[in-house]
Every structure is written in C-alpha cells, then in structure tokens.
N, C-alpha and C positions, 0 to 999 in steps of 0.2 A: 210162098204162101204161108201165113202164120198158122201154126198148129193151135188146138185147143189148150187152154192153160187154166190152172187152178191156183188158189191162193194157198201156198204150201205153208203148214204150220210147224211140220216136223220132217225129219229125213229118216229113212231106213238104211241102216249100214249092212250091205249085203254081203260083205266078205267073211262075216262070222259063219260058223257052222257048228252043227252038233257035236260037243266034245264029251258029253256026259260027265263021268267023274274026272276026267282029265282037266276039266275047267278049274278045278281046285289046284291042281298042280301048276297051271299056266298062271293063275292068280298069285301063288307063292313066288314063281319065277320072276314076274313083273314086279311085284312087291319088293323082292330083293334087290332087283336092278334099280329101282327108284330110291330105296334107302341107301344103296351104295352110292348113287349119284349125289343125292343130297349131302351125305355125310362127308364124301371126299371133297366136294366143292366148298362147303361150308369150312371144313377144316383148313383147306388151302387158303382161303380168303382170311381166316383168323390168323393163321402163321404170318402171312404177309402183312396184315395191319399191325400185328403187335411187334414184330421184328423191324427196328427202324433201319437196319442195314439193308432191308429189301425194299425200301421206299424209293425205288429207282423206276424210270419210265417204263421199262420191259415189264416189271412186276406189277405196276399199276394197270397196265393194259391187260395183264393176266388176270387181275381181280375183276375187271370188266368182262373178260371172257368167262370166268367162273360164275359170275353173277348171271350171265346170259344162260349158261347151262341150267342154272337152278330155274330160271324163267321158262326156258324151253321145256324142260322135263316135267315142270308143274303143269304146263298147258296140255301135256299128253297122258302122262301116267295115271293120275287120279281118275281120268276118263276111261281108260282102258281097264283099269281095275274095276269100275262100275259095270262096264259093258261086258266083260269076261264072266261076271257072276249073274248077270241078267238074262232072262229067258226071252225077252223082247228088246231087239237091238234098235231102239229108236233114240233120236236126239231132237230136241227142239231147234227150230230155225235160228232163233237168237243165240242159243249155245253154240250151235254149229258154226255161225259166222264169227263168234268170238274165238272159238278154237282156231279157225282159220287165220284170223288176225294174229294171234298169239304164235302159231307155229311159222308163219310166213315172216313175221318180224323177227322171230328168233333166227330163222336162217339168214335174213339180211344183216341182222347184228353180228352175227357169227363171221360171215363172209367179210363184212366191213373191218371188223376187229382184227382178222388175220391178215387183211391187207395193210392196215395201219402198222401192225406188229412187224410186217415185212420191211416197211419203210423205216421203221426204228432200228431193225437189225442192220439195214443198209448203212444208216447213219453211224451206227457204232462201230462197224467194221471197216467202211470205205472212208469216213471222215471223222475218225476218232478225236482228233484235236478240236473240232468244231461241234462235237456232239452236245456238249453241255450248253453251249451258246444257242444252238439250233433247236434242241429239245428242252425248252424251258417248261416251268410249271404251268404258266398260262397257255402254252401251246398244247400241253398234255390235257388240261381241262377242256380246251377248245375241241381237240380231236375225240375225246371221250364223249362230249356232248353230241358231236357229229355222229359217232358210232350209233348212239341210241336214238337221237331225234329223227334223223332221217328215215331209217327203216320203220320206226312207229308211224311217222306221218305217211309215207308212201303207201303203206300197207292198210292204213285206216282209209285212204282214199280208194285203193283197189278193192278192199273188202266191202266196205259200207257205201262207197260211192258208186261203184261200178257193178260188183257182183250183187250187192244188196238190192240194186234197182231193177234187176233182171226178172222178167216174168218167166216162170218155170213151168215145164210140162210134165215133170215127173219128180219123185222124192226118193229115188233109190240111189245110194252111192256105194259103189262096189269097193269099199275100203273099210279098214277097221277104225278109221278115224275121218273127221271131216277134211275135205281137200278142195281147194278154190277151183282147180281146173275140172274136177268132176262135177261141181256144181254149176260151172259155166257151160258145160256139155248138156245140162238138163235144160238150159234155157230155149224157149222157144220165141223169144224176141231177138231183135237184130244184136249180134255179139261182136260186130266189127270193131266198135270202140274198145271193147275188152282186148281183142286180139292185138289191134294196133298199139294200144297202150303198153301191153306186155312186151311186145316186140321192141319198141322204142326203148323201153326201160332196160331190156336185156342187152341191146347192142350199143347202149350209151354207158350206163353206170356199171352194169356187171362186167362188159367187155373191157371198160376203162380200168376197173379194179384188177382184172386178170392181167392186163398189159403192165399195170403197176408192179404186180407181184413178179411177173416174169423178168421185167426190167431189173428189179432189185436184186433178184437172185443170179441173174447173168453178172451183174457188177460183183456181187459178193464172190461168185465162182472165179472171176477175173482175179480178185485179190488174193483168192486162196491159192491159185496156181502160181501167181508172181511174188507172193509174199514169203515170209519166213515160215519156219516149221511152227513157231509159237502162234503166228497169225492164223494159220490153217487150223490148229487145235481149238483156238477160241472160236473160230467161225463154226466149226463142225460142233462143238459143245453147245453154242446158243442157237444155232439155226436148225439142227436136226429134229429137236422136239416140235418146233413150229412147223417145220416142213411135213413131218409125220402128221400132224394135226390137219395141215391144210390138204394134204393128199387123201386123207381119211374122209374128210368133209366133202371134197369134190367127188370121190368115188361114190359116196352115198347119195349125194345130190344128183349124180348122173343117172344111177339106177332108179331114182324117183322119177326123173323126167322120162326115161325110156319106158318105165312101166305105164306112166300115164298116157303116153301118146301111141303106144303100139299094142297090138293084140297079143297079151301074155297068157291067154287061158290054156295054153299048151303046158305051161308050168304047174306043178302041184300047188294047191291052195295055200298050204302052210308056208311053202317056199315064197311065194308072191307076198304074203303077209311080212315075213321075215325081211325081204328086200325093202318092202315099203316102210317099215320101221327103222332100217338100218341107219339112216342119215340122222335120225332123231335120238337114237340109243347109244351107238358106238362113239359118237363125237364127245359126249360128256365124260364117257367112261375113260377115253384115252387120256 
C-alpha cells in the first residue's frame, strides 16, 4: 500500500549536530583539506602538461585522474563549508540531486580511470615491445573520452531519470551530504526499477572492471616472479602508487556501502561522518 507523499522542495541533513564554537575549527580543517587537494592536483596537472617528457599514456591518464579529483572535491567541499557554518542544515531538492550526480559520477570516473590505468600498466610490463603500437594517441583519446562520458551519462540517468522521478514520503537524509541511496529510501512509490537497475549495473560494469583489474595484476605478478630483477623493479615502481590508490578507493567505497545498508547507530556520530567522507577525501590526497 502506498504511503502518503508530499512534494519535497528541500532536504534536511540529519547527521549534523550542535558543535558550538568547534564548528569554526571544523570549518578551518575542511577548508585546509580543500585547498590542499586543489593546490596539489593543479600543481601536478601543470607539471605534466609543461614537461614534454611526461607526455606518455600513463601520465595522460594521471591528468584525467587529477582533474577528476578537482571535480569530485568541488562537488563536496564548498557544500560542507556552507553547512558547517549554517545553523539550519537544509539543501534544496535541485541542489541535492546535482550533488548526487557530481559525487556518483566522480566515483564512476575514478574507478574507470584506475581500471584503464591497470590495463596500461599491463601492456607496458607484459607486452613492452607492442606497447607503443597498441597504446596509440587515438586510443588514449578514445579511452579518456570513455572514462568521462560513460559515468556522466549513466549517473544522469540514475539521478534525474530514476531518483528524480520518485515520489518521496520524507525529506530527512541522515548524512552530512546528499546521497542517492538515502533519497531512494525515502521513496513511497515503487523503487523496484531503481534496485534492479543498480544491481544490473553493479554486476555487469563494476564487476567487469574488477575482473579486468584482477586479471591485469595477476599477469603483472606472473611477469614479476618470472622476470629479471630489473623487470621486478620497474613493475614495483610503476604499479605500487596505482595499487595504493586503488586499494584506498576500494576501502573507502566499501565503508560507504556498508554504512548505507546496515544499522551503524552504535558507532559515535563523528566516526560515522568520518567514514562517510573517507572515500571522497582521502583519495584526492593520496
């Protein structure tokens, strides 16, 4: 039976709590993080663009990764800064959907970029003689376009086509930012399509990317164990930063999924907030 619903024009973010004067300290911490993320990523993009010796596929994919860090952090941190200083933690319906779109597309671009980078490292280490012929400029352009276009398109469908069409029976989101899953849980209309679409997307695209990453690293490890000392050193130096970034992002995303789908009220509120922001803050900093 359908519950009563109202036309929601704004959401209330229920995870904020009274911090009194500490809110200025939190504001400065978040501002410092945002400035550090923007400065570091802009600096790295400029260095790669200006240094012609770095105009290699791996570094061009890194530019895409750094640009995505700027995109994702800008979708989150200015919003947090406003909310921290605000006495009333509300956000309009349209702004909330826009933030959901930005953060989820950021996650998709991040994951897809890391998967493409693992494929690039696989070619460079396992097929070095064919690397330049298989990783051409046109292929780099095509892969970079795929990295950005697909997540932006699919998340526009999810956010505005599916979530945006739901009839909602409430407007309280128990997080410090807008989250698609929490909005869907407020729906009093049928959310079967949302759930089916999410599951199909997870077990096709995401599972496929995970298998690609696992396959490439299995092949790289095989080469490392059977190759020369120089080959092992090259593989270690080029793969360690990528693997660290991948594991960091995977752990952050796992925390976010677990927190959204299980009852975490036994944890302190501040810890829940930190875990919720982990996947959006630590990845750009690493």
